[in-house]
Phi, psi and omega in degrees: 000130184294146178291156181285134182241137182278159166054228185298323183295327177295320178294327184275349187306316181299330180284330187271342184285123181285157175296147181297130181289153177294144181293127181288156180297319179243099182303138179217194180293149180303141183285335186243078182245347185243342178273160184254132176266142179303124176098348180257080183288141174280183182300334183272359181087217182288164187306119175070011181225147173275145180296138181282143176292155182291156176292150180299144179300134176085355179293137180290159182294128173222033184093053183296159180300148182260160180302141177080015180105179181290131182229157173079157179297143175107341180290321177211163173264119182283148175286149179297138181223156160256102191247127178239125173269131177244106190245134180280122177236035181290177187297333181290343179268109181290158183308315181293325178291323177295325176297323178296322178297316179295325176296319177301315178298314181296324178297318178294320178301322179300330184273355185257156171270103184270137177164167182298323180268355182248232181270134175249145185232139173229159179230129175248122181255134183216154171211248171278341174241171182234136180226125173276110184291317173199151184272173182298330184270000189287323186226131181245011176219156186297319186298308180293328179295313179292326175297319178296321177297320181296336182274354183290137179240153182293154177261345173087262197281155169080161178219081183265074184292319180299315180298324180294318179293320179296319180296318179297317182293317189270338185238322183278321182268048177245154178300322180298329181273357178116358178286150180267146187290173182301327183293341183281342182059031176269121181298144174256122186231135174235137177241114179258133181240123182211156178238014184221188177265131179301142178264007175222180183278130181247340187299308185292316183292324178293322178296319178295322179295316179295322179295331180281357177105009179269127176271121187253128172249139180239126179244117178256144181232135171059250186273016181301143179278115185294323180297320179294321179298320180291329175293327184282316194287156176281165175273152351287142187295328182289352175251356185235354179243128180231151179218136171230151186288324182220162175293340182298339181240010183295329182295340178295339180288346183302325181294326178298315182289330177297314179299322180294322185269001180294133172265324179214119182281137178276104182298331179295317181288326182280343180080024180254016189281331181069014174290134181290323183247287189231134176253130180245122178282132179254001182088163180054034178078004182260158179205167171216160182259146173228168184245156176293163180303134181094002180231158175234151183285133179281177184295336179283356176066016180231314181268166186231150176234149182292142177265141174281091185292330179295322181289334180289343180066026178248014188285328179083007179288134181287323183248288189231134174254131182239122180286140174255170183286337188274012183085005178250191183206170171217160182259146173228169184240159175294164177301134182094003180233157176236149182284133179282175183296335178286357178060020179229313182270165185231151176233144181294140179245153179274096183292332178296319181288327183279350178077020182253018189279327179084006179286137180287323182248285187237138174250130181241119181285133173254184178284164173061032173078009178261175180203170170218161182259147173228169183241161176293162177301134181095357179239155176237146180287132179281176184296334180286356175064017179232314181269165185232150175235151182297133175251321181218104184294330177299322182292338182290335180080012182248020187282331179087003178291132180290321183249292190228135173253130181243119181285134178251006182151196185293329187228008180231162180197171171216160182261152178221165183243160175293167178298135183091001178234159179230147183286133179281177184294337180285356177064018179230315182269167185231148176234149181288157176286174189299313183300318179291326180293321179296317179301319181291324181292317178299315179299325180289324179296312179302320181296325182289319179299314180298322180293320181293320179297320180294320180296320178299316180299317180295318181298317178300318180295317181295324179294317180295322180295320180296322179298316179298320182295319180296319180298314182300317182294324180294318180296315181299319181293324180294316178300314180297325181291321179295320181294325182293322186263014174280000000 
């Protein structure tokens, strides 16, 4: 049962799993026990490297590790190499598959530091014949190097792997072709990619190449002969022999070679830095931690604590600075002011208009966003400068006097009457004196007599009118009776 694989490798597993081989007539030891299949990491992780620990939970992105290992330029600084790709372009490699091989080569180039003092790359193309597409000294930058790879075309027939390795050893890895001499201590590395069985002898020529100091990696695709790959590759075989089922996934191997060729791993890109906020790469595998704005680095040089920005006096708030929990802050304004759109400056507000003044009676706006309270007539402002107390109850108009209210002080009063009137027992209403009352009584009597005479006149008229109506009705009834008996 296949082992469980995380992430992208789990998705790719159906593509990478080979069809079950036919059972041999004489069962023996498994044929594929020392080469490595893409995605089946051994206990030590990727070739020649220990697996990196996961990034701390909650750590912000600072170039975290990518699925399938560290990928892309910037994850590590590669050690300088003299690197020769030996690629099979025989008839069994279809044009689209050959394009995949070139993509695989370009992906590895992307992960390397290319230059005269860094890694130099050459390509040997082979089928039944061998062609050196370009030497180690030909290209010193990635762009021109990848363009040269893109221009390579297949040679078609035959699979002369031994001849290709011999040509690389005798012509590509020479000082004249751009290789650096033994005193430079620059490793010589060859990666051979093939999908078939060699049509010549590879064992002896590969042994001579390894003996000359060339480290050989063998990548087999599809129908590649595993025994031949093991004859070609350097020891240990489980770190130098790779196999993929199709050319469609060969480019995934580029990450394996990047890990192998790393001289110093970029912890920021791999996500192993343990910085709480930001990881900064310093080169040569070194890094340091920094904090987001509003935070300062703690003594452990990894975690961060919030800075009191208000205390720093760099907040720019016109009135009040208020610290927030997140290491940030916000501005507020004094009473009577509102915060402007810039969220820093303040403008005076009309508290009387907004109804936030607290005055019991009247609010009066002053300049600069301030105000004061006043009271209605008859009231005085209390010491709190907001509420009001009665000063003159007569002025309030609620005294109840019919004629005249006379104030006796701040909270008392009495009622009085106009001339010719006297105050009643309720101490509020007034009555006229005797002479005025007689005049009023005589006038009332005359008015009553006139009213009675008018009423008599109206009654007499109504009686005469009723008599006429009765006569008319009698005549009408007589006429109707006569017509009936005719």
